[in-house]
N, C-alpha and C positions, 0 to 999 in steps of 0.2 A: 484395636479389635483382635481378639484371640483367634489365631488361625490353626491352633492345635487340633488335629483330627479328633472328633468325639467318638467314643466307642459305640458300636451298634448295640441297641437295647438287648438284642438276643445274646450278646456276649457278656452281659452283666451276671454276677454270681447270683445264685439262688433262683435262677429262672427254672420254672417247673414244667414238666409234661402234664397236660390237662386232659382229662376225660369227662365225657358227659353221659350220664345215664338218664335218658328221657329227652328226646329232641322235640319238646313242645315249643312254646313261644319263648320261654325264659332261657333255657339252657344254652342253645346256640348263640344267643345274644351275649350272654355273660362270657362264654368261651371266646367269642370274637373280640370282646372288649379286653380280655386278658391277653389275647394275642397281640393287641396293639401295645400292651405294656411289656411285651417281650417274652411272655410265656408261650408254650408250644402245644396247641391242641393236637392230640395224637389219636383219639378214638372217640366214637360216639355210638350210642345204641338208639335204635329207632324201630318202631313196630309198624305204624300205619304208613300208607303211601304218602300222606301229607307230611308226616314227620320226616320221612326219608327225603322228600323234596326240600323241606326246610333245612335239613342238615347239609344237603348238597349246595344250596344257595348261600347259607351263612358260613359254612365251614368247608369250602371246596378242598378236595384232595384229602380230607380226613376220612379214614375208613369207617364204615358202619359195621359194628361187631356186636356180639352178645354182651350183656352187662358184666359178666365175670371177666371177659376179655378186656373190657374197658378198664376195670380195676387193675388187671395184670400189667397193663401198659402205662398206667398213669401214676404220678406222684400226688396230684391234686385231682380229686374226683368231685364233680358237681352232680348231686342227686336232685334232678329237677322233674319230679313226678308229682301227680296230684296228692294232696295232703293225706287222703284216706289210704293211699297205696304205700305211703312212706314207711310205716312201721314194719309191714310185712317184707318190703324190699330190703330194709336194713338187716332184719333178722335172717332172711334168706341168704344174703351175701355173706354175713358172718358165719352162718352154719356151714356153708359150702367151702369155707376157707379162702374166699376170694379177697378178703381184707388183709392187708399187710401191715406189720408194725411200722409206725412212723408215717403212714400215709395220711394226708390231709383229706378228710371226708367232709364235704360241705353240702348241706341241704338248703333249699330256698323256700321252705314252707313258712308262711306267716304264723300258722297255728302252733307249731312245735318249737321248742327251744333245743338245747343240745342233748337233753336226756333221751330223746327218741333214738339217738345214735349210741346209746349205752352198749348194745350188743357188739358194735364195731369197736367201741372204746375198749371193751374187754379183750378184743383181738389185737389191740395195740394201735388202733387208728387214732388220729387227732381230730376231735369232733368240733365242727363250727356250724352255727346257724346264721345264715346271711340272707335276709329277706329284702329284696328291692321293693320299695313302696312305689310301684309304678305299674301302669297298665301296659302290657306288651302287645305288639301287633304281629310278631313273628317275622319281621322284616329288618333290613339293615338300619332303618330309622331308629330302632330301639337302642342301638349302640350309641348313637348321638344323644338320645334322651337320657342316658345314664349319667351324663355330666350334671352334677349337682343333685342327683337323686338320693334321697335318704334311704339307708339300709337299716333294718332292725337287726341288731347284732346280739347274739347270745353265744357264749363260749366259756369254757373254764378260764379262770383268772389268768393262768399261765399262758393261755393262747390268745388273750385279748389283743395284744399288739399285733400278732400275726393276722387275726381276723380283720382288725381295722386297717392294716396295711393292704390287704387284698381289696377291701372296699375302695380305698383311696386310689389304688391302681386302676380300678374300673371307672374312676371318675366320680364315685359316689361320696356321700357324707355318712359316716357311721353314727348310729344312734343306739346306745346300749339299752337293751331291754332285759329285765330280770326274767329268769326262767318261769317263775310263777305268773308273770304278767303277760306272757305271750298270747294266750287266748283272748284276753281283753284288748290287747294291742291290735290283734288281727280283726276282732269284731269292730273296732273303731274304724279301721280302714275299709272294711267291707260296707259298713253303714254309710260312709262318706262317698266312696267311689263306685262300688257295684250298684248300690241302690240309686245313685245319681243317674247312671245309664238308663235304668228302668224308667225313672221319672221323666228324663228327657225324651226317651222314645215314646212314652205315652203322650207327652205334650205335643210332639211332632204329629202323631196320629190325629189328635183332637183338632189341631190347627188345620190339617188337611180336610178333616170332616167339616170344619167351619168355613171352608172355601179359600183358605190362605194358599196362594200359589207357591210361595217360597218360605216354608216354615223355618227352615234352617237359617235363612238370612234374618228372619225376624227374631228368632231366639238367640242367635249368636251374641249380639251386643248386650241383650238383657241378661243372659246367663253369665256372660263374662263379668259384667258389672256386679251382679249379685254375688258371684264367687269371690271377687276381689274385696267387696265390702264385708262379706262374712269373715274372710281370713284376717282382715284388718280390725274389724270391730266386734265380731262375735254376735251376741244377741242384739246389740244395739243396731245392727243392720236389718233387723226384721221389719218388713213392711207388708202391705197388702191388706185384704179385707179381714183376715183373721186377727192380725195384730191391731187393726183399727176397731175391731168389734162390730163389723158390718154384718150382722146376723142375716139380714134379708138377702144380701149378695151371696153369702155362703149357701143359704137355702136354695137360691136360684142355681148356683153351681151344682149342688147335689142333684137337683131335679133334672138338669140337663145331662149330667153324667149318667144317671139312671136310665135316661132315654136313649142316649147315643153310645155310651161306653160303660155298661154296668160292671164290667170287670175292673174298672178303675175306681169305683166308688169306695171300696174298703180302704185302698191305699190313700185316697184323698182324705177320708175321715180320720184315719190314723195319724197322718201327717198334720192335719189341721188341729187335732187335739194336742199333739206334741207342741205345735207352734203356739197354740193358745196358752198352754202351761208356761212356756218359756217367756212369752210376751207378758203374761201376768206377773211372773216372778221378777221380770226386769222393769216393771212399771210402765210398759208400753200400752198394754191393754187395760182400759179402765174397768175396775171391778163392777161398776154399775152396768156396763155393757156386756160383761162376760156371761151373765146368767142366760140371756137370750141366745147368745152364740153357742154356749155349751148345750143348751136345750136343742138347738138345731143339730148339733153334732151327735146328740144322743137319740135323734129321731123324732123329737117333739117339734114338728114343723110349725105348729101354731105359735111357738115362741118367737118366730121371726117377724111376727106382726104383719105378714102377708105382703110386705113391700120391700123390694131390694133396696138396700141402703138405709133402712130405718135405724140402724145402729149408729149412724154418724150424725152429728149436728151439721145442718146446712152450712156450707162454706168452710168446714173443718179441713185442715191440711191432710193430704193423702200421704 
């Protein structure tokens, strides 16, 4: 057994002072993760009372200062502000002379690549786009969840190794995204994650309306299995009345939604049409059953035959 004393991570070379501009849910968690890797958070900017409290909880003893002062104190700066605010922030910091040559400037926007940092690049900064593909809570649990989290990485080729090294130090897995593909990459994540929350919340509300006492307990196993099956099998995991072509059942769904939750109808119809298209393309939805189903989804309720379940043959597998 080796009894040689191991160096403290903080004593390793190339450890950086870290600043955070924007103490939302993401920035403090990333800074806390970098601290575990031996880097040293030294400054954070926060505007709202909630962001100030979050900074105090996640980064205790790190002073809250204006953004320009964050840059003055830091070798590595995390720009963790909303996507729409990022271009103006970068331009403003560059115009005021806050950006220093050789400073690592990292933004966490999914939408943008490295080019949004061009004003800072012209001032001598080293631009990196590191987007963690994770939903953040704004609490210490986020630091643990970063283990194994994929990061969408975009940077100049000469900074690729530095970008990937930072991701690995935070416990993540770097995934290289080309600059021109960033909007599509981000749209894919929003479609899968953000819209999922909306769908689940709607489902919980409808189950409560239907009299289910513990809708979260009912949905948990179902949604967990559906997600696992989808990740493993893609379209082959499709099931339910749309994939089976049960036009009558879908018509009954739409009628009940119009009655109890009219705000959910448009979303149900849009997702049902998308599901029908994928089920047809994958050979799960039989073409002879698709006509009535698509008629229901287009508002031609007579196409359902007036009976829930008329799209299926008796005894057919679900």
